[in-house]
C-alpha positions in Angstrom: 15.8 14.9 9.9 13.2 12.6 11.7 10.1 13.9 13.3 8.0 11.9 15.7 4.3 11.6 15.0 1.6 9.5 16.6 -0.8 7.7 14.2 -3.5 5.0 14.5 -3.3 2.1 12.2 -5.3 -1.0 11.6 -4.2 -4.1 13.6 -3.2 -5.8 10.4 -0.7 -3.1 9.6 0.9 -3.6 13.0 1.1 -7.3 12.4 2.8 -6.8 9.1 5.3 -4.5 10.8 6.0 -7.1 13.5 6.6 -9.8 10.7 8.9 -7.3 9.0 11.0 -7.1 12.2 10.9 -10.9 12.7 12.1 -11.5 9.1 14.8 -8.8 9.2 13.1 -6.6 6.7 13.1 -3.8 9.3 14.9 -3.3 12.6 12.0 -1.5 14.4 8.3 -0.6 14.0 9.3 2.9 13.0 11.5 1.6 10.2 8.8 -0.9 9.2 6.2 1.9 8.9 8.7 4.0 6.9 9.4 1.1 4.5 5.7 0.6 4.0 5.2 4.2 3.2 8.2 4.4 0.9 7.6 1.1 -1.0 3.9 0.9 -0.7 1.9 -1.6 1.3 1.4 -4.0 -1.7 5.1 -4.4 -2.3 5.8 -5.0 1.4 3.0 -7.6 1.6 4.6 -9.5 -1.3 7.9 -9.7 0.6 6.3 -10.6 3.9 4.2 -13.4 2.2 7.4 -14.7 0.6 9.2 -14.9 4.0 6.0 -16.5 5.6 6.4 -19.3 3.0 10.2 -19.6 3.5 9.8 -19.9 7.3 6.8 -22.2 7.0 8.7 -24.6 4.7 11.7 -24.5 7.0 9.6 -25.3 10.1 7.9 -28.1 8.1 11.3 -29.6 7.2 12.5 -29.4 10.8 9.3 -31.3 12.0 10.2 -34.0 9.5 13.6 -34.3 11.1 15.7 -32.4 8.5 18.4 -30.1 9.8 19.6 -27.1 7.9 23.2 -27.8 6.8 24.5 -24.4 7.9 22.6 -23.9 11.1 19.5 -21.9 11.9 17.5 -20.3 9.1 17.5 -16.9 11.0 21.3 -17.0 11.2 21.6 -17.6 7.5 19.1 -14.8 6.8 21.0 -12.4 9.0 24.3 -13.1 7.3 22.6 -12.7 3.9 21.1 -9.3 4.9 24.4 -8.1 6.2 26.0 -8.5 2.8 
């Protein structure tokens, strides 16, 4: 059973939640906050930093003219998360 609560969080926490959504770690802010609570902020930060690096390297390669063999990185990540 889910119960709605209103809380105030630091801006940095909201930014982490938004990255979690962008990287497919969570589907919504609500889910992102629940994951942070369940896993702990430090574990979530490790995962977000990993995906920051992955996306950064992919963007760097695209700027150099490389193309991902199987299409867009986000499509590959979505397929991998669906498994």
